[in-house]
C-alpha positions as CSV (number, residue, x, y, z in Angstrom):
1,M,-5.1,-32.3,13.4
2,D,-5.2,-30.0,10.1
3,M,-7.6,-31.2,7.0
4,P,-4.8,-32.9,5.1
5,A,-3.8,-35.1,7.8
6,N,-7.6,-35.8,8.6
7,L,-8.7,-36.4,4.9
8,L,-5.5,-38.8,4.7
9,R,-6.2,-40.7,7.7
10,S,-10.0,-41.6,6.0
11,L,-8.3,-42.9,3.3
12,L,-6.0,-45.5,4.5
13,A,-6.6,-48.9,5.5
14,Q,-3.8,-48.8,8.5
15,T,-2.6,-45.4,9.9
16,E,-0.4,-46.9,12.3
17,N,3.3,-45.8,10.3
18,L,1.3,-42.5,9.3
19,R,3.6,-39.6,9.8
20,E,4.8,-36.2,8.3
21,V,8.4,-36.5,7.5
22,E,9.0,-32.8,6.7
23,D,6.5,-30.0,5.8
24,G,3.9,-31.1,3.6
25,I,5.5,-34.5,2.9
26,W,3.9,-37.4,4.5
27,S,4.9,-41.4,4.9
28,V,3.0,-44.9,5.7
29,L,6.7,-46.6,5.5
30,A,8.9,-48.2,7.9
31,P,11.1,-44.8,9.6
32,R,14.2,-47.3,8.2
33,A,13.0,-48.2,4.8
34,A,15.8,-47.8,2.3
35,A,16.2,-44.6,0.5
36,P,14.6,-45.7,-3.2
37,A,17.1,-45.9,-6.5
38,Y,15.5,-42.0,-7.9
39,D,15.7,-40.6,-4.6
40,G,18.9,-38.1,-5.7
41,R,17.7,-37.7,-9.2
42,A,14.8,-35.8,-9.5
43,K,17.0,-32.7,-11.1
44,L,17.5,-35.2,-14.3
45,Y,14.1,-36.5,-14.1
46,D,12.9,-32.5,-14.6
47,W,15.1,-31.9,-17.5
48,L,14.3,-35.0,-19.3
49,I,10.4,-35.0,-18.8
50,G,10.7,-30.7,-18.9
51,S,12.1,-31.0,-22.3
52,R,10.2,-30.6,-25.5
53,I,13.0,-32.0,-27.5
54,Y,13.9,-34.6,-25.8
55,N,10.1,-36.1,-25.5
56,R,10.2,-35.2,-29.3
57,V,13.1,-37.6,-30.0
58,A,13.1,-40.0,-28.0
59,W,9.3,-40.7,-27.3
60,G,7.8,-38.4,-30.5
61,S,5.2,-37.5,-27.3
62,S,5.5,-34.1,-25.5
63,P,5.4,-32.3,-22.1
64,E,2.1,-30.9,-23.0
65,A,0.4,-34.3,-23.9
66,Y,1.1,-35.3,-20.1
67,E,-0.5,-32.8,-19.0
68,K,-3.3,-32.9,-21.8
69,F,-3.7,-36.3,-20.0
70,A,-3.7,-35.8,-16.5
71,A,-6.0,-32.7,-16.9
72,A,-8.6,-35.2,-17.7
73,A,-7.8,-37.7,-15.5
74,A,-8.5,-35.1,-12.7
75,Q,-11.6,-33.9,-14.2
76,S,-13.0,-37.5,-14.7
77,G,-15.2,-38.7,-11.6
78,A,-15.9,-36.6,-8.5
79,G,-14.6,-37.5,-4.7
80,P,-10.9,-38.0,-3.8
81,F,-8.5,-38.5,-6.9
82,L,-5.1,-40.6,-7.1
83,D,-1.9,-39.8,-8.7
84,A,0.2,-43.1,-8.0
85,G,3.4,-42.4,-9.1
86,C,3.6,-38.3,-9.5
87,G,7.2,-37.9,-9.5
88,T,8.1,-33.7,-9.8
89,L,4.6,-32.6,-11.2
90,V,7.3,-31.2,-13.7
91,S,4.5,-31.9,-16.2
92,T,1.6,-32.2,-13.9
93,A,1.8,-29.0,-11.2
94,R,-0.7,-26.7,-12.8
95,V,-3.4,-29.3,-12.8
96,H,-3.1,-30.4,-8.9
97,A,-3.1,-26.7,-8.0
98,C,-5.9,-25.5,-10.7
99,S,-7.8,-29.3,-9.2
100,D,-10.0,-28.5,-6.3
101,R,-10.4,-31.9,-6.0
102,P,-9.3,-33.6,-2.6
103,T,-5.9,-35.4,-4.6
104,V,-3.2,-37.6,-2.7
105,L,0.4,-37.7,-5.0
106,L,1.7,-40.5,-4.0
107,D,5.9,-41.4,-4.9
108,L,8.3,-43.7,-3.5
109,S,10.9,-40.7,-3.4
110,I,10.9,-37.7,-1.0
111,D,13.5,-36.3,-3.2
112,M,10.8,-36.3,-6.1
113,L,7.8,-35.3,-3.7
114,R,9.8,-32.7,-2.3
115,A,10.3,-31.1,-6.0
116,G,6.5,-31.4,-6.5
117,R,6.0,-29.6,-3.2
118,D,8.2,-27.0,-3.7
119,R,7.2,-26.6,-7.9
120,V,3.1,-26.6,-6.5
121,R,4.5,-23.7,-3.9
122,A,5.9,-21.6,-6.6
123,E,2.4,-21.8,-8.7
124,T,0.1,-20.8,-5.9
125,G,2.6,-19.4,-3.4
126,K,1.2,-22.2,-1.1
127,V,0.8,-26.2,-1.0
128,P,-3.0,-26.0,-0.9
129,D,-5.1,-28.0,1.2
130,H,-6.6,-30.5,-1.0
131,L,-3.2,-31.7,-1.9
132,I,-1.5,-34.2,0.2
133,F,2.0,-35.5,-0.6
134,L,2.7,-39.4,0.4
135,Q,5.1,-41.3,1.0
136,A,4.2,-44.9,-0.7
137,D,5.1,-47.7,-2.5
138,L,2.7,-48.1,-6.0
139,Q,3.1,-51.9,-5.4
140,D,1.5,-52.1,-2.1
141,L,-1.3,-49.5,-2.2
142,P,-1.5,-48.4,1.5
143,F,-5.3,-47.2,0.8
144,K,-9.0,-48.4,1.2
145,Q,-11.2,-50.1,-0.9
146,G,-12.9,-48.0,-3.5
147,V,-12.0,-45.0,-1.7
148,F,-10.4,-42.6,-5.3
149,G,-13.4,-41.6,-7.9
150,S,-10.5,-41.6,-10.6
151,V,-7.0,-42.7,-10.8
152,L,-3.7,-41.4,-12.7
153,C,-0.5,-43.4,-13.0
154,P,1.5,-41.8,-15.6
155,G,4.8,-43.1,-16.9
156,M,5.1,-46.0,-14.6
157,L,4.0,-49.3,-16.0
158,H,7.6,-49.5,-18.2
159,I,9.7,-49.5,-15.5
160,F,8.2,-52.8,-13.5
161,D,8.7,-56.6,-15.0
162,Q,5.6,-57.7,-13.5
163,I,2.4,-54.8,-14.0
164,E,-0.2,-57.3,-12.7
165,R,0.1,-55.7,-8.9
166,I,-0.1,-52.6,-9.8
167,A,-2.9,-53.1,-12.0
168,V,-4.8,-55.0,-9.5
169,G,-3.8,-52.6,-6.7
170,L,-5.0,-49.3,-8.5
171,S,-8.5,-51.4,-9.4
172,Y,-8.8,-52.0,-5.8
173,V,-8.2,-48.7,-4.6
174,A,-10.3,-46.7,-7.4
175,R,-14.7,-47.4,-7.3
176,P,-16.5,-49.2,-9.6
177,G,-17.5,-47.7,-12.6
178,S,-14.8,-45.1,-12.3
179,R,-11.6,-44.6,-14.5
180,I,-8.1,-45.2,-14.4
181,F,-5.5,-43.5,-16.5
182,L,-2.2,-45.0,-17.4
183,S,0.8,-43.8,-19.6
184,S,3.4,-45.7,-20.5
185,L,6.6,-46.2,-22.8
186,V,6.2,-48.8,-25.3
187,S,8.2,-50.2,-28.1
188,D,6.4,-49.5,-31.1
189,R,8.4,-47.1,-32.7
190,A,11.7,-47.6,-33.6
191,I,13.4,-45.4,-32.2
192,S,11.8,-45.2,-29.0
193,R,12.2,-49.3,-29.0
194,R,15.7,-48.8,-29.6
195,Y,16.1,-46.6,-26.7
196,L,14.2,-48.5,-23.9
197,E,16.7,-51.6,-25.1
198,T,19.0,-49.1,-24.4
199,L,17.7,-48.3,-20.6
200,H,16.6,-51.7,-20.2
201,R,20.4,-53.1,-20.7
202,A,21.1,-50.2,-17.8
203,G,18.7,-51.7,-15.7
204,E,16.4,-48.5,-15.9
205,V,13.5,-50.1,-17.0
206,A,11.7,-53.3,-17.7
207,L,11.8,-55.4,-21.4
208,P,10.3,-53.2,-23.8
209,R,6.8,-54.0,-24.3
210,R,4.0,-53.4,-27.1
211,Y,0.8,-51.6,-26.7
212,S,-0.8,-54.6,-27.5
213,D,1.2,-56.6,-25.0
214,L,0.8,-53.7,-22.8
215,L,-3.4,-53.9,-23.7
216,S,-3.1,-57.5,-23.0
217,S,-1.4,-57.9,-20.1
218,L,-4.0,-55.0,-18.2
219,R,-7.1,-57.2,-19.2
220,K,-5.7,-60.3,-18.1
221,S,-4.9,-58.8,-14.7
222,V,-8.2,-57.4,-14.0
223,P,-11.0,-59.2,-15.6
224,G,-14.0,-56.5,-16.6
225,L,-12.1,-53.6,-17.2
226,L,-13.2,-51.7,-20.3
227,V,-10.8,-50.1,-22.1
228,E,-12.2,-46.7,-23.6
229,E,-11.7,-45.2,-27.4
230,Q,-9.7,-42.3,-26.1
231,S,-6.8,-44.8,-25.4
232,H,-4.3,-44.1,-27.7
233,L,-0.8,-44.1,-29.1
234,E,1.2,-40.9,-29.6
235,G,4.8,-42.2,-30.6
236,G,6.5,-44.3,-27.9
237,M,4.0,-43.1,-25.3
238,A,0.7,-45.1,-24.9
239,F,-2.1,-43.2,-23.0
240,I,-4.2,-45.6,-22.0
241,V,-8.4,-45.1,-20.2
242,V,-9.7,-48.2,-18.5
243,K,-13.0,-47.9,-17.2
244,Q,-13.7,-50.1,-13.6
245,A,-16.6,-53.1,-14.1
246,P,-19.8,-51.3,-12.3
247,A,-20.6,-52.5,-8.8
C-alpha cells in the first residue's frame, strides 16, 4: 500500500468504507451516496472565488487574502494538517504544493476534489505524496481524536444553519493546544449583506450572521476555545483563528 493510503488509514477512526474512487482521490462515503449539490459547479466556483473583481465588489476581500490565511494555517503547528472544505484549491493550491506537511484535503464533492487535484498537478507536475484528497462530510468528520496539528476550514460556515456540530467536530480532530483557522462570509458590510440575503433566499447559504454572532456561536459550541488576536474582519469576510485548550 502506498504512503498516502497508509497515512490516511492511520488518521481515520474507521476504514471499512475507505476506497480510491479515482486516481489520487479517496472516499469514506458509502458507494451509492447521493452526489452533493456542488458537483457539476466546480468551474463556476473557480471563476467566482478566483476573481479579484468579484471578491472586491461582493465581499470586500481578495483571493490573495484567502491564500495568505491558508498559508498561516499550513505553517501553524506540526504534524498532519487538515483542510476541511477545501473546494477546488483555486486560492490554495500553491500553499499546499509548497508545504511538506502531511495534508488531508477534504470535500464532499468529487468534482471539487478533482479540480483541486488537477490544479496541484498543473502546479507541480504531479500530486505530491504528502497530499491526500478525501471525499468526506464536514459535518461528520471520520478521523480519530486529536490527530491534526492544525486545521483550516475555509469559507464554509456561512453555508450551514447550525455551525455547532462543525465547530465541535473540528475541535475534536485537532490536537490540544493547536489552532483552527476558519473563514466565513458575514453580514457586517452593507453590500455583502444584501448579496448574502439574496443567496439565502435562493437556498445557497444559511441566514446571514454578523461577525460578533459567529464568534459567539463558536465560543458557545466549544468551551475553552480562545479567539486569537489575529482574527479580523475584512469587508464581508471573517478570518478567525481559535486555539484549542491545552491538554
